[in-house]
DRENROGU-645021 format. One line per 4 residues: number of its first residue (from 0); their letters; for each residue x, y, z of N, C-alpha, C, CB. Coordinates in Angstrom, 3 decimals, padded with zeros to 6 digits. Each point is the difference from the previous one (the first is absolute). Glycine has a CB too. Example, Ala and Ser with C-alpha at 12.3 -4.5 7.8 and 13.67 -1.06 7.14 Angstrom:
BEGIN
0> AS> 013.190,-005.690,007.800,-000.890,001.190,000.000,000.900,001.200,000.000,-001.892,-001.173,001.246 | 001.542,002.223,-001.966,000.820,001.190,000.060,-000.770,001.090,000.730,001.184,-000.628,-002.145 $
This chain:
BEGIN
0> RSYS> 095.370,166.106,092.967,-000.017,-001.331,000.586,-001.180,-000.817,-000.519,001.126,000.911,002.039 | -002.289,-000.261,-002.264,-001.168,-000.755,-000.451,000.124,-000.461,-001.448,-001.370,001.302,001.605 | 002.378,-000.814,-002.333,000.212,-000.431,-001.374,001.201,-000.925,-000.148,-001.028,002.124,-000.740 | 001.631,-002.534,001.855,001.152,-000.903,-000.109,-000.477,-001.364,-000.507,001.209,001.217,001.885 $
4> LHGK> -000.311,-001.941,-002.527,-000.374,-001.299,-000.540,000.025,-001.105,001.043,000.886,000.744,-002.175 | -000.257,-000.504,003.302,000.083,-001.019,001.049,-000.264,000.659,001.348,001.656,-001.367,-001.356 | -002.316,000.647,002.251,-000.209,000.503,001.345,-001.450,-000.015,000.414,001.982,001.395,-000.300 | -002.199,-001.099,001.567,-001.339,-000.047,000.578,-000.843,001.220,-000.328,000.940,-001.367,001.809 $
8> GTLH> -000.329,002.455,-002.238,-000.743,001.226,-000.215,-000.508,000.195,-001.415,001.347,000.946,001.780 | -001.255,-001.971,-002.615,-000.376,000.168,-001.397,-001.168,-000.908,-000.378,002.363,000.626,-000.525 | -003.203,-000.148,-000.377,-001.078,-000.825,-000.535,000.468,-000.825,-001.200,-001.653,001.703,000.802 | 002.826,-001.392,-001.330,000.512,-000.729,-001.165,000.053,-001.502,000.296,001.355,002.025,-000.692 $
12> DSRL> -001.892,-002.817,-000.204,-000.055,-001.467,000.095,-000.923,-000.508,001.099,002.303,-000.034,-000.866 | -003.089,000.909,001.498,-000.981,-000.497,000.958,-001.143,-000.657,-000.761,000.617,001.804,001.672 | -001.404,-002.618,-000.971,-001.090,-000.752,-000.628,-001.318,000.300,000.698,001.607,-001.814,-000.665 | -002.650,001.927,-000.127,-001.319,000.324,000.512,-000.554,-001.142,000.842,-000.397,001.461,-001.988 $
16> LSLM> -000.023,-001.143,003.211,-000.674,-000.962,000.866,-001.512,000.211,-000.036,002.034,-000.094,001.477 | -002.456,001.360,-001.402,-001.442,000.273,-000.001,-000.269,001.433,-000.408,-000.340,-001.711,001.789 | -000.868,001.931,-002.276,-000.506,001.320,-000.318,-001.433,000.030,000.504,001.527,000.291,-002.050 | -001.806,000.628,002.972,-001.328,000.070,000.607,-000.587,001.386,-000.234,000.649,-001.705,001.754 $
20> VSKN> -001.894,001.737,-002.188,-000.733,001.249,-000.197,-001.140,000.010,000.998,000.612,000.136,-002.475 | -000.760,000.977,003.192,-001.106,000.116,000.957,-000.610,001.386,-000.088,001.091,-001.674,001.532 | -002.334,001.779,-001.051,-000.749,001.254,-000.011,-000.333,000.399,001.424,-000.954,-000.527,-002.270 | 000.961,001.828,002.510,-000.446,000.564,001.268,-001.134,000.958,-000.343,002.314,-000.229,001.125 $
24> YADK> -003.532,-000.109,-000.704,-001.171,000.792,-000.356,-000.363,000.995,001.088,-000.816,-001.901,-001.368 | 000.239,003.002,000.937,-000.539,000.994,000.927,-001.350,-000.507,000.518,001.199,001.914,-001.214 | -001.846,-001.099,001.998,-001.291,-000.342,000.587,-000.990,-000.457,-001.066,000.423,001.650,001.830 | -001.085,-002.748,-001.590,-001.015,-000.575,-000.893,000.570,-000.326,-001.381,-001.748,001.287,001.237 $
28> FSGS> 003.033,-001.614,-001.280,000.668,-000.435,-001.225,-000.138,001.022,-001.134,-000.424,-002.363,000.688 | 000.493,003.633,-000.328,-000.153,001.041,-001.022,001.305,000.236,-000.756,-001.778,001.073,001.398 | 002.782,-000.507,-000.778,001.290,000.236,-000.649,000.984,-001.065,000.434,-000.439,002.473,-000.102 | 001.500,-002.650,-000.669,000.971,-001.028,000.371,001.418,000.439,-000.318,-001.728,-001.748,-000.397 $
32> RTFV> 002.668,001.117,001.084,001.429,000.117,-000.302,000.508,-001.404,-000.286,000.297,002.081,001.473 | 000.579,-002.175,-002.453,000.566,-001.296,-000.377,001.422,-000.098,000.523,-001.453,-000.101,-002.063 | 001.767,-001.051,002.635,001.332,-000.305,000.506,000.558,-001.194,-000.771,-000.592,000.904,002.304 | 001.895,-000.895,-002.570,000.668,-001.134,-000.625,001.218,-000.329,000.848,-000.816,000.636,-002.338 $
36> EISL> 001.013,-001.931,002.579,001.175,-000.459,000.729,000.668,-001.083,-000.828,-001.045,000.556,002.252 | 002.330,-000.370,-002.510,000.790,-000.965,-000.762,001.078,-000.563,000.913,-000.448,001.218,-002.186 | 000.559,-002.545,002.225,001.068,-000.669,000.752,000.934,-000.682,-000.985,-001.514,-000.351,002.006 | 002.814,000.543,-001.784,001.024,-000.590,-000.870,001.081,-000.630,000.870,-000.465,001.704,-001.831 $
40> VDQL> 000.907,-002.911,001.468,001.131,-000.616,000.689,001.267,000.639,-000.567,-001.256,-002.218,000.389 | 002.205,002.561,000.487,001.213,000.664,-000.483,000.884,-000.971,-000.776,-000.099,001.574,001.951 | 001.077,-001.024,-002.664,000.840,-000.816,-000.886,000.855,-001.008,000.750,000.037,001.899,-001.571 | 000.197,-001.681,002.857,000.805,-000.929,000.794,-000.856,-001.033,000.729,001.691,001.802,000.276 $
44> FEGK> -003.028,-001.709,-000.427,-000.967,-000.893,000.634,000.107,000.026,001.525,000.088,-001.446,-002.030 | 000.272,002.610,002.578,000.158,000.147,001.451,-001.168,000.743,000.645,002.462,-000.014,-000.339 | -003.260,000.697,-000.468,-001.105,000.770,000.552,-000.924,000.468,-001.097,001.438,000.721,001.891 | -002.385,000.126,-001.507,-000.926,000.495,-001.010,-000.221,001.495,000.146,-001.107,-002.231,-000.054 $
48> FVLS> 000.844,002.839,-001.093,-000.403,001.393,-000.068,-001.520,000.039,-000.011,002.120,000.674,-001.247 | -002.687,000.303,001.939,-001.425,000.270,-000.096,-000.133,001.443,-000.461,-000.614,-001.693,001.833 | 000.087,001.860,-003.047,-000.224,001.313,-000.584,-001.475,000.327,000.168,001.905,-000.283,-001.676 | -002.202,001.404,002.329,-001.389,000.384,000.279,-000.321,001.305,-000.707,000.075,-001.169,002.234 $
52> YDSV> -001.162,001.163,-002.984,-000.442,001.159,-000.774,-001.378,000.409,000.502,001.348,-000.723,-002.038 | -001.516,002.006,002.357,-001.267,000.523,000.508,-000.586,000.967,-001.025,000.781,-000.261,002.403 | -002.084,000.390,-002.393,-000.722,000.875,-000.934,000.408,-000.314,-001.437,-000.136,001.807,001.760 | -000.042,-003.068,-002.140,000.367,-000.466,-001.335,-001.008,000.530,-001.014,001.074,-002.081,000.964 $
56> HDLF> -000.569,002.664,-002.028,-000.829,000.553,-001.070,-000.128,-000.959,-001.165,000.698,002.276,000.684 | 000.359,-003.085,-000.926,-000.010,-000.903,-001.143,000.945,-001.156,000.285,-000.543,001.895,-001.591 | 000.189,-003.075,001.120,000.820,-001.194,000.174,-000.006,-000.793,-001.302,-000.512,-000.078,002.488 | 001.705,-000.299,-002.953,000.154,-000.837,-001.188,000.869,-001.178,000.398,-000.242,001.978,-001.606 $
60> LKES> -000.211,-003.190,001.267,000.761,-001.213,000.298,000.027,-000.874,-001.243,-000.640,000.101,002.452 | 001.834,-000.457,-002.881,000.172,-000.974,-001.072,000.848,-001.121,000.570,-000.185,001.761,-001.857 | -000.408,-002.913,002.005,000.696,-001.148,000.572,001.117,-000.457,-000.928,-002.099,-000.698,001.194 | 003.205,000.268,-000.606,001.112,-000.543,-000.780,-000.424,-001.299,-000.672,001.665,001.065,001.568 $
64> SLKE> -000.965,-001.432,-002.609,-000.272,-001.250,-000.720,000.526,-001.172,000.817,000.122,001.187,-002.236 | -000.845,-001.538,003.289,000.484,-001.024,000.921,-000.270,-001.419,-000.495,-000.365,001.609,001.848 | -000.391,-001.734,-002.924,-000.253,-001.331,-000.552,001.316,-000.653,-000.441,-002.303,000.738,-000.751 | 003.178,000.071,000.181,001.288,-000.510,-000.468,001.117,000.188,001.028,-000.735,000.498,-002.323 $
68> HAHA> 000.508,000.336,003.328,001.044,000.347,000.965,-000.531,-000.188,001.422,001.018,001.650,-001.635 | -000.174,-002.113,002.526,-000.438,-000.300,001.365,-000.188,001.251,000.859,001.186,-002.168,-000.195 | -000.543,003.255,-000.155,-000.084,001.212,000.811,000.353,001.206,-000.871,000.594,-001.294,002.112 | -000.806,002.485,-001.557,000.367,001.233,-000.688,000.683,000.924,000.998,-001.931,-000.236,-001.634 $
72> DVLR> 003.077,000.768,001.271,000.766,000.912,000.850,-000.236,001.442,-000.435,001.743,-001.781,000.384 | -001.629,002.703,000.581,-000.079,001.421,-000.325,001.251,000.386,-000.792,-001.391,000.485,002.091 | 001.183,000.065,-003.280,001.120,000.489,-000.809,000.320,001.443,000.344,-000.636,-001.569,-001.841 | -000.425,002.388,001.962,000.193,001.411,000.347,-001.295,000.540,000.579,001.737,000.296,-001.821 $
76> HEFS> -001.597,000.798,002.555,-001.181,000.711,000.487,000.310,001.480,-000.005,-000.726,-001.961,001.430 | -000.333,002.753,-001.589,000.200,001.440,-000.142,-001.194,000.751,000.581,001.405,-000.371,-002.066 | -001.112,001.398,002.842,-001.032,000.904,000.518,-000.026,001.251,-000.863,000.287,-000.888,002.363 | -001.483,001.399,-002.626,-000.176,001.232,-000.763,-000.990,000.904,000.715,000.511,-001.206,-002.154 $
80> VLRP> -000.309,002.515,002.015,-000.969,000.987,000.492,-000.888,000.363,-001.188,001.604,000.928,001.804 | -002.883,-001.254,-001.710,-000.933,000.308,-001.084,-000.505,001.435,000.102,-000.677,-002.410,-000.084 | 000.438,002.842,001.303,-000.361,001.377,000.331,000.151,000.110,001.512,-001.628,000.265,-001.997 | 001.603,000.937,002.558,000.159,000.106,001.456,-001.034,-000.863,000.739,000.906,002.336,-000.295 $
84> GLFE> -000.413,-003.236,001.131,-000.864,-000.866,000.785,-000.434,-001.282,-000.687,-000.754,002.029,001.078 | 001.163,-002.258,-002.329,-000.335,-001.229,-000.720,001.275,-000.588,-000.601,-002.338,000.859,-000.512 | 002.602,-002.110,000.851,001.235,-000.665,-000.384,-000.312,-001.313,-000.715,001.200,001.060,001.950 | -000.200,-001.585,-002.653,-000.148,-001.307,-000.636,001.231,-000.834,000.297,-001.446,000.972,-001.829 $
88> HQIV> 001.211,-002.247,002.130,001.088,-000.960,000.173,-000.187,-001.065,-001.066,000.203,000.438,002.520 | 000.811,-000.616,-003.352,-000.015,-001.026,-001.029,001.020,-001.061,000.389,-000.711,001.661,-001.802 | 000.271,-002.909,001.840,000.872,-001.131,000.301,-000.046,-000.926,-001.205,-000.390,000.180,002.528 | 001.562,-000.436,-003.126,000.082,-000.865,-001.176,000.699,-001.292,000.405,000.059,001.998,-001.582 $
92> FDHE> -000.696,-003.120,001.273,000.530,-001.328,000.291,000.543,-000.614,-001.288,-001.637,-000.299,001.920 | 002.534,-000.680,-001.755,000.380,-000.739,-001.191,-001.194,-000.863,-000.438,002.466,-000.017,000.703 | -002.414,-000.517,-001.894,-001.077,-000.816,-000.576,-001.288,000.799,-000.190,001.013,-002.006,001.079 | -000.858,003.315,-001.386,-001.083,000.867,-000.455,-000.986,000.453,001.073,000.241,-001.144,-002.123 $
96> GEIR> 000.066,001.011,003.389,-000.902,000.461,001.054,000.195,001.470,000.312,000.007,-002.287,000.944 | -001.073,002.929,-000.453,000.089,001.418,000.342,-001.110,000.376,000.983,001.022,000.498,-002.256 | -000.691,000.420,003.164,-000.978,000.616,000.899,000.209,001.506,-000.091,-000.056,-002.028,001.585 | -001.035,002.782,-001.753,000.029,001.465,000.062,-001.078,000.444,000.961,000.874,000.204,-002.373 $
100> IQFS> -000.499,000.632,003.319,-000.946,000.487,000.997,000.118,001.516,000.078,000.139,-002.170,001.314 | -001.271,002.852,-001.408,-000.059,001.441,000.241,-000.609,000.187,001.387,-000.234,000.567,-002.505 | 000.865,000.262,003.333,-000.357,000.088,001.418,000.356,001.368,000.560,000.351,-002.469,000.247 | -000.840,002.714,000.971,000.316,001.256,000.684,000.948,-000.177,001.183,-002.217,000.826,-000.707 $
104> DFSC> 002.269,-002.026,001.297,000.856,-000.218,001.165,000.628,-001.388,-000.101,-001.437,001.538,001.431 | 002.672,-001.672,-000.909,000.767,-001.233,-000.162,000.865,-000.254,001.220,000.003,000.319,-002.480 | 000.163,-001.597,002.820,000.985,-000.381,001.002,000.593,-001.360,-000.392,-001.236,001.308,001.822 | 002.442,-001.559,-001.329,000.701,-001.253,-000.297,000.656,-000.498,001.287,000.414,000.695,-002.428 $
108> EWAA> -000.591,-001.988,002.692,000.629,-000.628,001.156,000.674,-001.292,-000.446,-001.715,001.015,001.571 | 002.804,-001.352,-000.895,000.667,-001.279,-000.220,000.055,-000.720,001.335,001.381,000.908,-001.944 | -001.676,-002.194,001.931,000.059,-000.806,001.228,000.648,-001.332,-000.320,-002.067,001.120,000.932 | 002.946,-001.558,-000.038,000.666,-001.287,-000.172,-000.992,-001.131,000.220,002.185,000.998,000.746 $
112> FSS> -001.986,-002.086,-001.489,-000.799,-001.191,000.253,000.428,-000.591,001.336,-000.272,-000.452,-002.487 | -000.673,000.009,003.281,000.356,-000.610,001.280,000.472,-001.428,-000.249,-001.679,001.450,001.241 | 002.656,-001.875,-000.434,000.593,-001.328,-000.207,-000.829,-001.079,000.583,002.195,001.010,-000.001 $
């Protein structure tokens, strides 16, 4: 269902709304954990996905060529197991955009836009 081309359960053709990176520090700012949250409007413009990544090890962001294009849609996304307990999510947008995140924990929520 998450790979269907149409419907509320797919990231296909969704559009990036925001990408937020935050840190959670231990006592006296010694050690830290990195969190990433990505929000995307769904392809039907009825709601948004919030993808949350915990214990982020690496983040790569290449912005789409928006100078020539008004928006960029998700073309494909793929999860990979890099080793036990470490995963990667690659999201490829049209117009040359890409996000790659290596992480240890993940959650995804969808919520309808309020009228």
